[in-house]
N, C-alpha and C positions, 0 to 999 in steps of 0.2 A: 501433559506434553502434547504436544502435538501428533498427533498419531498420521495423519496425510496433509504433507503439504502441496500447493499446486505454484508452477512458476509461468510466466508469459514469455515466450520464445519467440524472436522474428531475426531476420538478418541484419539487425539496427548495432549498431557500433556499444550499443550501452546491455546489448544481449549475454555478453560473457561475463559484465559486471554480476547481472541479477543469477545467473548460472551460479557463481560458482556463493555468491551470500544464500542462494537457497539450499544448495551443495550444504555448507557449512550451521544452519539450521534443522536443516534435514537428520543431520551429525550426530547434532546436540539431542538431540530427541528422539533422536532412535526411530526418525516419521518416512515413511514410503513418499519418494517424489513423483510428482507428476508434469511434466513437461506440457504444454499447451502453446501449440505452434499456430499462429495465426496469420493468414494472406492477408495483405493490402496490398492493391494495383491499382495507383493512383487515378484517378479521369484524366489525368491533363496528359497521360499517353494516347489517349485514343481519340485524337483529332482529324485522322483521314478519314475517308469514305471506302465504301465496298471495297474490293480486295486489301487497298491498303489498311484498312480498318481492323481485318479478321488478322492479316498477315503482322500488323502491330500485337494485338492480342497475345497469337501464339510464341511472339517471341518474350514479353512478359511473361506469361505463365512460364514456357521454358526457363527463364532464369530464377523465375520463384520456385518451381519445381528440384535444382540444381541448389538452389541455396536453401532449400529447406532438410536437403540430403546432407548439404554440410554440417548444418547445425544441430541435425539429429546426430551424428555422428560423433560430431563436437562432447552435447551432451552426453551420450551414451558413457566416450571415452574419460569424460571428468565424473564422473557417476562412479562407473570403477574405480580408477582410483581414491577413491572414497571411500570407495563401499560401500553405497546406499543404492538402493535398490527404486530402481525408478520403472516409469512407464509413457506412454507416449500417445499426446491426442492432437489431435489436427482439424484444422476446418476453412471451410470456402465462406462463410458467412462475414458479418463484418467481424474485424476486431474485437469489439468490445462484447457480441454477443457470443464468438466464441469461446472465450477466455472467462464469460460469466458463465455461459450453458457447462462449461467442464469444470469449472472450481467448487460447481455445487456438492462433488462428490468429497472434498477436504475443507481440511480444517480451516483453514488460512490458504489466502493469494497471494502472492509478491508478483507486484507492476515496477512497471520504472517511471519517472518522472516524465513527464512530456519533454521532448526533446525538438526543438524546431530544425535543428540542424544535423540531427539525425535522419536523413532521408530517406533511408534503407528499414527504419524500424515500422514497424505493421501494428499502426497505432490510428489513423485516421483524425477525425474529428472528435477533439470530447471525449477522448479514450476514456481516461484514469475515471472522469468524473460517472460517466455510462454505466464503464464495468463498478464502483462502486455501488452507485443506485441498482444494478439490476441482478449483482452477482448472489444477494444473500449471506455473502462468507463475508468477515472479516478481510480487510486489503492492504499487506502490507506495500505503500510506495517508495521505492527506495530514490535519496539522488539524484541526479545526474551526474553532479562531480561531487568527488569523495571517496575514502577507500573506509569501509567499516569491519575494524575487527572483531567486534561484536555490536551482537545486537539482542538488548533485551535485561543486559546488565545490571544499567542506573534507566532508571523509565522515570519520564515523565507522564503524569495520569493529569488532564481536563477536566476537570467537574464544575457543573453547573445545575447538580440537580436533575436533569431532563431525561429522557426516555433513551436518547442517543448517547447520552453520560453514562448511563448506567448500563446499556449493551455495551459499550465498547470497553466497560470494565470487567463484564461476565467474558465478553470474545479473548478479551486477550489474559484469561485464568492460567490459559497453560505457562503463559509466556515471562508471569507474574511468580509463578511460583518458582521460577531460579533466578530472578532478578536479587541485588542483592543490593539494591537500594530503589526505594520506592518513592518518591514525591506529589502531593497531589496542589494541582494549581488554581487558586478559583481566583475570579474577578472582581475589584470591588465594586463594589453598586450602591445604591441609596439604603441597599437592605440589610447590609453590610453587621450590623451590632443586633440584629433580632433575632431572638434565643431561638429561636426555629433554627437557624441556620447554626447553630452550635449544635446544637443537639443532632442535625441532620450529620455536620462531619463525624461527631462519634458514632452514629449508625457505622457510617464508609469507615472507620477504622475499626471499628467491630468486624464488619464485612470483611474486610481484607485478611484481618487477625486471624479469623475464620478458617480460612483459607487455605493459610501457611505461606502468607507474601510475608513482604519482607516489611519491615515497621511501619509504619503510613508518616511522612513527614508530612507536614503542610506549611502553603505559601500563598501571600495573597497577596497580587497586585495589583496596579491601576490601571485600566485601560480605558478609562472614558475623556483621555485627551489625545490616545494614538491610535495606529493600527491594531486590533487584537492579533492577529498573526505575527509582529512583530515583538509583542510581550510576548508571546508564547517562545518565541524564537532564541532570545534574550534567557528567558528565564532557562530553557534548556542549556543554553553554552552554557551560563553561571554555575547549574546545577551538575555540568559535565554529563548530559543527559545521550546516549548512546538508540534512545528508541522515545518518540512520541505519543500518546494511546491517546485517540479523542472519537468524539461521536461525529458522523460528518452528515452534514445539512439539514441544521436542527430546526429551519427554516423550508418555506417551499423554494423550489427550485427557482422560481423566478425572481422569489425575493431577493434570492442569494446574489444573482448574475445581477442585479439592480443595484443594491445597495453591499456589494460586497457580501464579505463573513471570514469566518477563520479556517473557513476547510476551502474554496478559494485561497485565499492569501499563503496557507501552508502548499499547496499544490503549485503555487507559482512558486515562492521563496525556502525551499525547506533545507534544512542544513543535515538533520540525519532521517534515519529510517521511521517513517510516520505510520501505526498501527490505527487507519481511518475503521468504525462501523459506523452503519448505518441500519 
């Protein structure tokens, strides 16, 4: 069970959806929920000089303070109705730094997929990626579209034998213990027939069984001719997954942005919540 869950809060339109999902998970795990309010004032607001500049900043700060109070009240009321114990944290540093710093005292942190149309969201540039790399905790990213009645009932786990994939499995353990179905997705490559690959899968299945996870199902798909992210999402849809578990940024950050990669692909086009671990 997750004992402490954190959720990113802001003035954006997607905030209420994150609150609802976080409360749903907190109640299911009998967990304490921490709301982390991150402020972000767009640099574009501050284009005047002298006194006009100062007044502009004061106006934006006042708007942000009122918005924060409204979010805190809504968060507290929703938690009281759900019967979930909560706490509140906030900060004036960058949103990613604020969320990462406070999330380190929780087992998992919930954030939203970046939505370019949500102009009130406190994210800034590259928010989700920065949070993934800095938090030191697994991060559940909620898609900006869709409603999710369950998270973690049917889980697709992406396995490639890497450090990040192994850590993701351990980080997701509190979620996987209550899953009713667990399927591992392995992508086919030239090494697919290696006996060591089968031995590794047997060890993986034994690990899952020893922790009380649902019986591990296995699926292998060929991603050599297409986008890895599309293959993952197609597999999740076919399986009826309500959550994907995977390691994040298995290659260097620069290589991810130059060559693409499963992490970036999923962050761009996710259809169900994804638990990322780095």
